C-alpha positions in Angstrom: -17.2 20.3 -17.3 -15.1 17.8 -15.5 -16.3 16.6 -12.0 -15.1 14.1 -9.5 -18.0 12.1 -8.0 -17.2 10.3 -4.8 -19.4 8.0 -2.8 -19.4 6.4 0.7 -21.7 3.5 1.5 -23.2 2.2 4.7 -23.9 -1.6 4.3 -26.1 -1.8 7.5 -28.4 1.0 6.4 -28.1 0.2 2.6 -27.6 3.9 2.0 -24.9 6.0 0.3 -23.6 9.6 0.7 -22.1 11.4 -2.3 -20.0 14.5 -3.0 -19.5 16.1 -6.4 -16.3 18.1 -6.8 -16.2 20.6 -9.7 -13.0 21.1 -11.7 -10.8 18.5 -9.9 -7.2 18.0 -10.9 -7.5 15.4 -13.7 -4.1 13.9 -12.8 -5.2 12.5 -9.4 -4.6 8.8 -9.1 -7.1 6.3 -7.7 -4.9 5.8 -4.7 -4.8 9.6 -3.9 -8.5 9.9 -4.2 -9.2 6.8 -2.1 -6.8 8.1 0.6 -8.5 11.5 0.7 -11.9 9.8 1.0 -10.7 7.6 3.8 -9.3 10.6 5.6 -12.6 12.4 5.4 -14.4 9.4 6.9 -11.7 9.1 9.6 -12.1 12.7 10.5 -15.9 12.0 10.8 -16.7 14.5 8.1 -18.8 11.6 6.6 -21.5 10.1 8.8 -20.4 7.2 11.1 -20.7 3.8 9.5 -20.1 5.0 6.0 -17.0 3.7 4.2 -15.3 4.6 0.9 -17.1 3.0 -1.9 -16.6 4.6 -5.3 -15.0 7.5 -7.2 -15.4 8.5 -10.8 -14.4 11.3 -13.1 -17.4 12.5 -15.0 -17.0 14.7 -18.1 -20.2 16.6 -18.7 -20.9 18.4 -21.9 -24.0 20.3 -23.0 -25.3 21.7 -26.2 -27.7 24.6 -25.9 -30.7 23.9 -28.1 -32.2 27.3 -27.4 -32.1 30.1 -24.8 -35.0 32.5 -24.1 -32.9 34.7 -21.9 -29.4 35.3 -23.2 
């Protein structure tokens, strides 16, 4: 499963806030993601003092070894 992991960082508190988005559009550019993250911070949907820090596509795969309940 493809996810988009985004993170904001507060340098004063040395803390971060993250958001994991499932099934993002894989064609999003870095500039588009950064602009969206900046907008969320500007709208105060991210705690005050946190700034855009990092974004990464993560492709997670799993292989079931066994399943007791199918």
